LOKOL-259671 format. One line per 4 residues: their letters; for each residue z, y, x of C-alpha. Coordinates in nm, 2 decimals. Example, Ala and Ser with C-alpha at 12.3 -4.5 7.8 and 13.67 -1.06 7.14 Angstrom:
AS = 0.78 -0.45 1.23  0.71 -0.11 1.37
END
This chain:
MAND = -1.12 0.00 -1.46  -1.36 -0.04 -1.73  -1.59 0.25 -1.83  -1.47 0.43 -1.50
ITMQ = -1.74 0.31 -1.27  -2.11 0.38 -1.23  -2.34 0.17 -1.01  -2.61 0.37 -0.87
IPIY = -2.93 0.20 -0.73  -3.19 0.40 -0.54  -3.52 0.21 -0.57  -3.86 0.26 -0.42
HSPQ = -4.15 0.01 -0.44  -3.92 -0.28 -0.52  -4.00 -0.41 -0.87  -3.95 -0.76 -0.78
SVAP = -3.57 -0.69 -0.70  -3.47 -0.54 -1.05  -3.44 -0.85 -1.25  -3.25 -1.06 -1.00
LLDS = -3.01 -0.76 -0.95  -2.94 -0.71 -1.32  -2.91 -1.09 -1.36  -2.64 -1.12 -1.09
LKSS = -2.44 -0.84 -1.24  -2.45 -1.03 -1.58  -2.37 -1.37 -1.44  -2.09 -1.24 -1.19
GLAD = -1.91 -1.06 -1.47  -1.93 -0.73 -1.27  -2.13 -0.57 -1.53  -1.83 -0.58 -1.78
HLSK = -1.66 -0.34 -1.55  -1.94 -0.08 -1.54  -1.99 0.20 -1.77  -2.35 0.26 -1.64
ILFV = -2.61 0.10 -1.42  -2.83 0.40 -1.29  -3.14 0.33 -1.12  -3.31 0.63 -0.95
NDAS = -3.69 0.56 -0.89  -3.80 0.78 -0.59  -4.14 0.83 -0.72  -4.26 0.49 -0.66
TDNT = -4.65 0.45 -0.70  -4.65 0.10 -0.78  -4.52 -0.07 -1.10  -4.15 -0.02 -1.02
LEVL = -4.12 0.22 -1.31  -4.27 0.01 -1.56  -4.06 -0.29 -1.45  -3.73 -0.07 -1.49
QDQK = -3.84 0.04 -1.84  -3.92 -0.31 -1.94  -3.58 -0.42 -1.82  -3.41 -0.13 -2.01
STHA = -3.57 -0.26 -2.34  -3.51 -0.64 -2.28  -3.24 -0.72 -2.06  -2.90 -0.84 -2.19
LAEK = -2.75 -0.53 -2.02  -3.01 -0.29 -2.16  -2.74 -0.07 -2.33  -2.58 0.02 -1.98
IEII = -2.91 0.07 -1.79  -3.03 0.44 -1.75  -3.32 0.54 -1.54  -3.40 0.86 -1.35
NLPN = -3.76 0.89 -1.25  -3.81 1.15 -0.96  -4.16 1.33 -0.96  -4.16 1.35 -0.58
NMGR = -4.05 1.11 -0.30  -3.72 1.26 -0.17  -3.57 0.98 0.05  -3.25 0.78 -0.01
YYVN = -3.00 1.04 0.07  -3.15 1.31 -0.18  -3.20 1.04 -0.44  -2.83 0.96 -0.43
VEGV = -2.74 1.32 -0.47  -2.97 1.37 -0.77  -2.82 1.05 -0.92  -2.47 1.17 -0.88
KAFD = -2.54 1.46 -1.09  -2.62 1.24 -1.40  -2.27 1.10 -1.48  -1.90 1.19 -1.45
TQHL = -1.73 0.85 -1.41  -1.43 0.84 -1.15  -1.58 0.60 -0.92  -1.93 0.53 -0.79
ILTN = -2.07 0.20 -0.64  -2.39 0.28 -0.44  -2.59 -0.02 -0.34  -2.93 -0.16 -0.23
CRAQ = -3.19 -0.26 -0.48  -3.22 -0.59 -0.31  -2.85 -0.67 -0.36  -2.71 -0.96 -0.56
FQPG = -2.36 -0.97 -0.67  -2.13 -1.28 -0.68  -1.82 -1.37 -0.89  -1.49 -1.21 -0.77
FEKV = -1.66 -0.88 -0.67  -1.48 -0.72 -0.96  -1.13 -0.83 -0.85  -1.19 -0.64 -0.52
IAEI = -1.29 -0.33 -0.67  -1.01 -0.33 -0.91  -0.78 -0.32 -0.62  -0.98 -0.07 -0.41
TLRP = -1.02 0.18 -0.70  -0.64 0.22 -0.69  -0.65 0.36 -0.33  -0.81 0.66 -0.20
GLYS = -1.11 0.65 0.03  -1.47 0.51 0.06  -1.51 0.13 0.13  -1.81 0.01 0.30
GSLF = -1.90 -0.34 0.21  -2.06 -0.63 0.41  -2.34 -0.86 0.35  -2.38 -1.23 0.28
IDTN = -2.74 -1.35 0.40  -2.84 -1.70 0.32  -2.99 -1.81 0.66  -3.15 -2.13 0.52
QSIY = -3.37 -1.92 0.26  -3.62 -1.78 0.50  -3.71 -1.71 0.88  -3.64 -1.34 0.80
NLHW = -3.31 -1.40 0.68  -3.22 -1.63 0.96  -3.36 -1.37 1.24  -3.19 -1.06 1.08
ERLH = -2.85 -1.23 1.04  -2.85 -1.38 1.38  -2.98 -1.07 1.55  -2.75 -0.83 1.38
RLIY = -2.44 -1.04 1.44  -2.50 -1.03 1.82  -2.58 -0.66 1.83  -2.27 -0.57 1.60
KHIF = -2.04 -0.85 1.67  -1.74 -0.61 1.68  -1.85 -0.46 1.34  -1.87 -0.81 1.20
EAYE = -1.53 -0.89 1.32  -1.39 -0.58 1.16  -1.53 -0.67 0.83  -1.38 -1.02 0.87
NGPF = -1.03 -0.89 0.96  -0.96 -0.70 0.65  -0.99 -0.32 0.57  -1.06 -0.15 0.90
QITE = -1.04 0.22 0.91  -1.30 0.44 1.07  -1.16 0.72 1.28  -1.29 0.99 1.52
NNMA = -1.20 0.77 1.80  -1.40 0.46 1.69  -1.67 0.60 1.47  -1.93 0.60 1.75
SYLI = -1.90 0.22 1.76  -1.83 0.14 1.41  -1.99 0.40 1.19  -2.31 0.25 1.06
GATV = -2.51 0.29 0.74  -2.39 0.10 0.44  -2.57 -0.13 0.20  -2.30 -0.10 -0.06
YLCP = -2.00 0.12 -0.08  -1.75 0.22 -0.33  -1.59 0.57 -0.34  -1.46 0.83 -0.58
TEAY = -1.74 1.03 -0.74  -1.57 1.36 -0.66  -1.54 1.27 -0.28  -1.91 1.20 -0.27
RKTT = -1.98 1.54 -0.45  -1.77 1.71 -0.19  -1.93 1.54 0.10  -2.29 1.64 0.00
KLMP = -2.17 2.01 0.05  -2.08 1.92 0.41  -2.43 1.79 0.49  -2.62 1.98 0.75
PGDV = -2.95 2.14 0.62  -3.27 1.99 0.74  -3.42 1.66 0.71  -3.14 1.41 0.66
KGDD = -3.33 1.20 0.39  -3.21 0.85 0.50  -2.92 0.96 0.73  -2.62 0.73 0.61
TTFL = -2.45 0.79 0.94  -2.42 1.15 0.91  -2.32 1.11 0.55  -2.02 0.88 0.62
KNMM = -1.92 1.10 0.92  -1.89 1.39 0.68  -1.71 1.18 0.42  -1.42 1.13 0.67
QVCP = -1.35 1.48 0.64  -1.30 1.44 0.26  -1.12 1.10 0.25  -1.06 0.80 0.46
VFLD = -1.36 0.56 0.54  -1.30 0.18 0.56  -1.50 -0.14 0.64  -1.40 -0.41 0.39
GRLA = -1.55 -0.75 0.42  -1.41 -0.85 0.07  -1.67 -0.59 -0.07  -1.96 -0.83 0.00
IKWE = -2.31 -0.86 -0.16  -2.58 -1.12 -0.12  -2.87 -0.95 0.04  -3.20 -1.02 0.22
PRQS = -3.43 -0.83 0.45  -3.79 -0.78 0.37  -3.98 -1.11 0.31  -4.32 -1.05 0.44
LWSY = -4.44 -1.07 0.82  -4.57 -0.72 0.84  -4.31 -0.53 0.64  -4.03 -0.72 0.83
VYHF = -4.16 -0.64 1.17  -4.28 -0.29 1.10  -3.95 -0.20 0.98  -3.81 -0.24 1.33
YERS = -4.07 0.03 1.45  -3.95 0.25 1.14  -3.59 0.23 1.26  -3.65 0.36 1.60
PNFV = -3.64 0.73 1.54  -3.28 0.69 1.37  -3.18 0.48 1.67  -3.30 0.72 1.92
EYHV = -3.15 1.02 1.73  -2.81 0.88 1.69  -2.73 0.62 1.97  -2.92 0.80 2.25
LTKR = -2.95 1.17 2.20  -2.67 1.26 1.99  -2.38 1.01 2.06  -2.47 0.77 2.35
TFLF = -2.31 0.48 2.17  -2.26 0.13 2.32  -2.64 0.07 2.26  -2.72 0.36 2.53
GPFL = -2.69 0.11 2.80  -2.96 -0.12 2.67  -3.18 0.16 2.60  -3.15 0.29 2.95
LGLI = -3.24 -0.04 3.10  -3.55 -0.06 2.87  -3.67 0.26 2.97  -3.64 0.20 3.34
VSLT = -3.82 -0.12 3.28  -4.10 0.07 3.08  -4.14 0.33 3.35  -4.16 0.06 3.61
TLAA = -4.43 -0.11 3.42  -4.64 0.21 3.38  -4.61 0.29 3.74  -4.73 -0.07 3.83
LALS = -5.03 -0.05 3.60  -5.13 0.28 3.76  -5.11 0.13 4.11  -5.26 -0.21 4.03
PKLG = -5.39 -0.32 3.68  -5.34 -0.69 3.77  -5.00 -0.63 3.89  -4.91 -0.43 3.58
ALII = -5.05 -0.71 3.36  -4.85 -0.97 3.55  -4.52 -0.76 3.48  -4.61 -0.72 3.12
ATEV = -4.66 -1.10 3.08  -4.33 -1.16 3.26  -4.16 -0.91 3.03  -4.30 -1.07 2.72
VAIA = -4.17 -1.41 2.85  -3.82 -1.25 2.91  -3.81 -1.10 2.56  -3.90 -1.44 2.42
ASTL = -3.63 -1.60 2.62  -3.38 -1.35 2.48  -3.41 -1.55 2.15  -3.16 -1.79 2.32
LIAK = -2.90 -1.52 2.29  -2.91 -1.54 1.90  -3.02 -1.90 1.82  -2.75 -2.15 1.76
SPIE = -2.97 -2.45 1.83  -3.30 -2.55 2.00  -3.46 -2.56 1.63  -3.35 -2.21 1.56
FVKM = -3.50 -2.11 1.88  -3.83 -2.26 1.80  -3.83 -2.10 1.46  -3.75 -1.75 1.55
VWLH = -3.91 -1.70 1.92  -4.24 -1.57 1.79  -4.07 -1.33 1.52  -3.81 -1.22 1.76
TACI = -4.08 -1.13 2.03  -4.28 -0.94 1.78  -3.98 -0.74 1.64  -3.87 -0.63 1.98
LFFG = -4.20 -0.54 2.09  -4.25 -0.32 1.79  -3.90 -0.17 1.82  -3.93 -0.09 2.18
FGVL = -4.27 0.09 2.13  -4.12 0.29 1.85  -3.82 0.38 2.07  -4.03 0.50 2.35
IAFT = -4.25 0.73 2.12  -3.95 0.85 1.93  -3.75 0.92 2.26  -4.06 1.12 2.40
TQSA = -4.13 1.33 2.07  -3.76 1.39 2.01  -3.67 1.49 2.36  -3.98 1.72 2.35
TRLF = -3.86 1.87 2.04  -3.52 1.95 2.18  -3.67 2.09 2.50  -3.89 2.34 2.33
TTAP = -3.70 2.44 2.02  -3.36 2.58 1.94  -3.36 2.44 1.60  -3.11 2.14 1.53
SHTK = -3.26 1.82 1.52  -3.18 1.57 1.22  -3.26 1.21 1.18  -3.58 1.14 1.00
EEPH = -3.61 0.96 0.68  -3.54 0.59 0.70  -3.73 0.39 0.44  -3.53 0.25 0.15
E = -3.36 -0.07 0.24
END
């Protein structure tokens, strides 16, 4: 396995993540099994490039670190495509710049690289570390309960019959480099800058795709209030494009309910501002109460209720805007619609 795997990390405005990631590769022993650690800087305008260059000069893994600095911001998908052009190892690990690796990861990839296919890994999130970690883990475990179960029950193959429910973007995955290159040729033209779902769907035409919980990384969401909450708004166009307008997955029902409630609220506001305001207040209380669905204790409820309410409001507002604009685009143009760029995770 040694000298046959490149780890590629797209990075954008995340200088604080570089050292922890590299340190975890060193301490876990995984770095010993990598021929190259390739950072692809997506035209960051902060000091991300300077930090990368400093780590390449001073870190214990310096001889394995390589940097590609893109002159223009391209989005995660195109960043990865550019990075794959720079090496010829047999296998590729694509991961998030906020990932941290634990001992034992190298044993899993030693087994997986003997098999054909792409393996999408899971996340370990320390819920005691911050309120953002706690909320992200609890919320996603509720929404994607079946996916968490698939990860926990061993390698689970994604097929045409189940992909609408199980095919989601990956935070870490391992695949043959040639399979990745072949898949890029199947991608549709247009704006697919952050569309992991479309990429993985096309990967299924090249090789099998699996969820494998053994391929796990330690990860954390954004750690400031505004960036964390606003990211829910940023995710809304991808949600509408895939789960509502394209596939109508298991999340279509909740969307439809939310749309009906929103239209009812607007009608009430038009008829009576006081009635509309009362309905809005009731809805906010209901959203706050929905924290009970993800909290495992009264203490967790108290910790998360304000953050959960803000996230749902931001996401709901974004979904309404995205649904309106994307529906109008589909109505008035015959051009194919593709998912807009999702910011780097």
